[in-house]
N, C-alpha and C positions, 0 to 999 in steps of 0.2 A: 403385706397386702398387695393385691393386684386388681386392676380394673379392666372390665370388658363391657362394652356397650351391649345392652340387652338384645338378644336375638334368640331364635328358636332353638339353637343348640344348648341354651342355658336352662331350658324349661325344667328339666329333671335334676338339675344340679343345685345343691344347697348354696345359698348366696346371701349377701347383705344387700338389700334393696334400699339405696340411698336416694332420698327425695321422691322419686317415683315409687309406685307400689306394684310389685309383680308377685306372682304365686311362687310357692316353694322357696320363700325367702324370709329372713328376719328383717322387719321394716324399721328404718330410721328416717321417717318421712312425716310431713305435715299434710300430705294429700288426704282428703276425706276417704274413709274406709281403711286407713292404715291401722296396723297392730303394733305400733311402736311401744316399747317398754315405757311404762309411766314414769320411771325414774329419770329418763332423759328427754321427755317431751318438751317442746318449746314452739314458738310461733313460726320460725323459719327452719327449714331442714338443715341449713348451715349451723344454726345454733344447736340443733339436735346432735349434729355430728361433733361439734365442739364438746357438748356434754358427754358424748360417748367416749371421746379420746381422753377426757379428764376423769372418767369414772374409775374408781378403784377396782370395781369388778368388771372391767372391760372384757376380759377373756370370757367371763360367764355370760355377759350380754351378747357377745358375738358367737358364743359356742365354738370357738376355735376356727370359725370359717374365715378364710382370707380372700375370698372372691367378692369384689365390690361391683355392683352394676347400677345403671340407671337407664330409664327408657325414653328420655327426652333431653334436649340440650337447652339450658338457659343458665342465667347467672347463679341462682341458688343451687341448681343441680351440679354445676361445675365446681362451685366452692365447697359443697357438701362432699363430693367425691375427693377433691384435693385434700380436704381436712382429714378424712378418714385415712387416705393414703399416707399423709405426712405425719400423722400422729401428734404427739404432745408438742412438737415444735410449732404446730399451727396455733397453739394457744397464745403465743406471743403476738399474733395478729388478730386476736379475737374481735376487738372493736371494729377493725377495718373489714373483716370478713362479714360480720353481721350487718354493718351499714350497707355494704354492697348488695348483700342478699335481700335486704328490705327494699332497696331501690329497685332491684330486678323483679321481685315477686309481688311487691305491694305498691310500687310507684311512690315510695316514701323518701323524703329528703331528710335522712338522719345526719348526713354530712355531704358536703359538695364532692369530696373525694370518693365517697361511696357511690354516688350517682354516676360520676365520671367513670369509675372502674367498671360499673355494670354496663354502661354504654359500650365500653371497649370490648367486653366479653359477649354481650348478646344484642347490642344495639339499643335503640330507644324509641320513644314515641315519635313518629315521623309521618311522612306521607303514607296514606293508606296503601298505595300501590308500589311502595318501595320496601320490599322484603328481601334484603340481600344477605340475610344470615348474620353470623358473627363478624363484626368489623375486624377483630384481631385475626380470626381464622382466614378471612379474605386477604388481609395484608400478608400473612405468612405464606399462604398458598399462591398468591398472585392472581387469584380469581375467586368469584363467589363460591362458597362451600355450602352445598345443600345436604350433604351426607353428614348426619349428626355424629356418627361414630368417628368420622375423620375429623370433625370439628373438635371433639374431645382430644384426640391425639395431638392436634396442633396446639390447642390452647393450654392444656394442663401443665406443660413444662414452664409456662410463662406466668402462672397465676401469682406467684409471690412478687414478681417484679411489677406486675400490673397494680398490685395493692400498695407496694412500698415506693414505687417510682411512677405514680400515675401521670405526672406531668410529662414524662417521656413519651406518652401516647396521645399527646394533645391533638395531633392530626386526626385521630380517630374520634375523639369526644368533643372537639371544639364546637363544631356547627350544631350538633344535637344539644349540647349543653347551652349554647347561646339561645336556642329556641326555648328551652326550659327557663332560663334566666329572664328572657323577655316576658314569658307568661307570668312568672313570679313578680316581675316589676309591674305588670299590669294590675295585679291584685294589690300590690303595695301602694300604688298611686290611685287606687279606687276606680280605675277604668273597668276592670273586672271585679266582681264582688261575690260574696257569699252571705246570704241572709238565712239565719237559723230559725226554724220553727221547732222549738223545743218540745211542744206538746205533741205534735205529729211526728217529730224526729226526722224532719226533712231539712236537707241543705239545698236551698234554692241558689244555684250557681248561674250567674249571668256573665257571659264571656264577651269581652270587647272584640269587635271584628278585626282590629289591627294587630292582635297578638301574633307572635312568632316572627313576623318579618314585615318589611315595608310593602311586600306584595299583599299582605293581609291573610288572615286565617279564614279558610273556607271549609265548612263542615263536610262538604262532599270530597274534599281533597286531603284534608289533614285529620289525623287522629286527635281526639280531645287531649288537652294538656293535663294528663292524669297526675303527674307529679305536683304541679301547682295546685290542682284541685284538692288532692289528698292532703296537701300541706295546710289547707285552710278549712276544709269541710269537716264537720263533726257529726253529721246526722247518720241515721241508719239507711236512708235512701237519698240519693242525689238527683235532683231535677236540674239538668244542664241545658241552658238556653243560650242561643247565639243569634243575634240579628242576621238575617240572611234573605236575600232576594225579595225584599219588601215584607217579609214576615219573620218568623222565628223558626230556627232548627232546634228540635228537642230530642233529648235522649234521657232515659231514666236508668241510673246505675245504682248498684250497691257499693259500699266502701270497697276499695280495691284489694283489701286483705281478706274479704269475707268468703272467698271461695275456698280458703284453706281451713284446716282444723287449727284453731289458735288457743293458747292457754292464757296469755296476758290480754290480748286484744279481745273485746267482747264478741260473743257469737251474734251473728246477724241472721234474723229469720228471713228465709226466702218466701216470697208471697206469690200468690196466683193473681196476676194483674189482668186476667181475662176480662173481668167485668168492667174494670177501668178503661181498658182498650175499647170495649164495645161502646161505652158512654162517650168517649172522645171521638170515636168514628161517627157516632150519630150527630155530633155537633160540628164535625169538621167541615170547613168550607172549601178546602182545596181538593178537587177531585183528582189531581195529579199525584197524590200520594195517599197513604193511609197509616193509621197507628197499628203497630205490630208488636207482638211479643218478640223479644230478641235475646237469644242466649249464645250468640256467635262469639262473644267475648266472655271471659271468666266472670266478670262482674256486671255485665249488661243485663237489663231486664226488659226494656221496651224502647221503641223509637218511632218517630214519624219518618217514613222513608218512601221512596218511589219504588217502582216495580223491580228495579235492579238491586234494591236493598240499601241504596245510598240515602243518607239523610237528605230531606227536602224541606222546603219552606212550608210550614203549616199555616193555615188560615186562622188558627185560634190564637187569641191573645194570651199573654203570659198570665194574666189574672185568672182566665178561665181554666187553663191547664193546671196551674198551681193549686187553685181552689178545688178542682176535681180530684187531684192527687191527695190533697189534704183530707177531703171528706172521705175518700176511699180508705186512707190509712187510719183515720180516727175510728171509722166504723169497724175495721178489722181489729184494731186494738181493743175496742170495747166488747167485741164478741168473745165469749168464754171459750177457752181452749178445751180440747177433749179431756185434759187432765183436771181442769178446774170446773167443768160443767157439773151441775148437780145430778 
């Protein structure tokens, strides 16, 4: 097996599309629209790759093609590629591989080591304006690496060591992990919390303003603590609220795995929040921002933000926003679908 990062020269060449989905390829991917063989489907592309290398009919599944490609760089992509290139020996690291892939693609805390390994490979939830690419690629190159093909070249030879000797890379994961640990601690001590509305299937997440650091969590400066939220929230829609500038900063998200095609994790219906956004804007007291549909992140649905797109302090109370969202969801749940309508 050989790997080449996807580019225009591969368009007409038969290939194995691992994690990403490209044309003229056999798919081994959880991205929506994939045509992955049903026998090996799984929730992460890394697990799909593991199922492939352990399949007794692997040669039939790959049709003898030995060119592996992917069209983006992230933890699940890197681990999927590495697994297919490594073959059956990768099965010895199955649990470590899946835990790191779940951390990278779904912001899930299966194991601490998995989260830390993912941070080393792709980075983590951090300041919104700090996108320096792969920490490991940056360390190996001595500079930030924005070229994803080069990032693969640098990182792939080190995957096994990252998974088996994760503590050796503590300089790369320590600070991001400490921010995650701080957010988890905030939930454990009840300063941040999740209240589940099982009827409307909403997780109401209220974040303490002091999470992350002594300087405090600022919704305009920091990404939401996705790993801590996903570790506690169980709804099909998350309303995330943080005290901010005398009001509340709000965002509405779906579960962080919901963007992918999953087999074990339940499918999440994507909703049209346009009518809810219109209602909230009618009630909104802060003219410095507005409620907007938001698909800038894989799992984001709506936010209250200023003209630059940054979260802002809404003038609406938590009760008003949560009850409006609840009423909207209950109404849509009660409406018959096209399949069930008489």
